[in-house]
C-alpha positions in Angstrom: 7.8 -26.3 -16.0 8.7 -24.0 -18.9 11.2 -21.8 -17.1 10.7 -18.5 -15.4 7.5 -16.4 -16.1 7.8 -13.5 -18.4 8.8 -10.2 -16.8 5.9 -7.8 -16.0 5.2 -4.9 -18.4 6.8 -1.6 -17.5 4.5 0.7 -15.4 2.5 3.4 -17.1 3.7 6.9 -16.5 2.0 8.7 -13.7 -0.7 11.4 -14.5 1.6 14.4 -13.7 4.2 13.1 -16.2 1.6 12.7 -18.9 0.2 16.2 -18.2 3.8 17.7 -18.2 4.7 15.9 -21.5 1.5 17.2 -23.2 2.1 20.7 -21.8 5.7 20.8 -23.0 4.6 19.6 -26.4 2.3 22.7 -26.7 -0.9 20.5 -26.6 -4.0 22.4 -25.5 -4.5 22.5 -21.8 -7.9 20.9 -22.3 -6.3 17.7 -23.5 -3.8 17.8 -20.6 -6.6 18.0 -18.1 -8.6 15.4 -19.9 -5.6 13.0 -19.7 -5.6 13.4 -15.9 -9.3 12.9 -15.7 -8.9 9.5 -17.4 -7.0 8.2 -14.4 -9.7 9.3 -12.1 -12.4 7.5 -14.1 -10.3 4.3 -14.1 -9.9 4.6 -10.3 -13.7 5.2 -10.0 -14.5 2.1 -12.1 -12.1 -0.1 -10.1 -13.5 1.2 -6.8 -17.1 0.5 -8.1 -16.4 -3.2 -8.9 -14.3 -3.8 -5.7 -15.9 -6.1 -3.2 -17.0 -5.2 0.4 -14.0 -4.4 2.6 -15.5 -6.1 5.7 -16.0 -9.4 3.7 -12.5 -9.3 2.5 -11.2 -8.9 6.1 -13.3 -11.9 7.2 -11.9 -14.1 4.4 -8.4 -13.0 5.2 -8.9 -13.9 8.9 -10.2 -17.4 7.9 -7.0 -18.2 6.1 -4.7 -16.6 8.6 -3.4 -19.9 10.0 -2.6 -21.2 6.5 -0.3 -18.3 5.4 3.4 -18.8 6.2 6.4 -16.5 5.9 10.0 -17.4 5.8 12.5 -19.5 3.9 10.7 -22.8 4.8 7.8 -21.7 2.6 10.2 -21.7 -0.3 11.8 -25.0 0.7 14.6 -23.5 2.9 15.9 -24.8 6.2 14.8 -21.9 8.4 11.8 -22.1 10.7 8.7 -20.6 9.2 7.0 -17.8 10.9 3.2 -18.1 11.1 1.2 -15.0 10.9 -0.9 -15.5 14.0 -0.6 -12.1 15.6 -1.5 -9.9 12.7 
């Protein structure tokens, strides 16, 4: 297979950290507040394109018997635990 997948990128700094960095760098408060607003607009866009929650629940229940937890799912010897009581 080509080895292990590449590591995920580092997480972005949270909005309060960006605001604090801009504030400590003597950037105008307008820019600091605008940087926080960008995160809200991204969250709004993601929420807008998200599917219906009830449909997602129905699809999850359809595949409930196919999902398995435990070492056997990874090829281990332990007995797998089916997620039937979730």
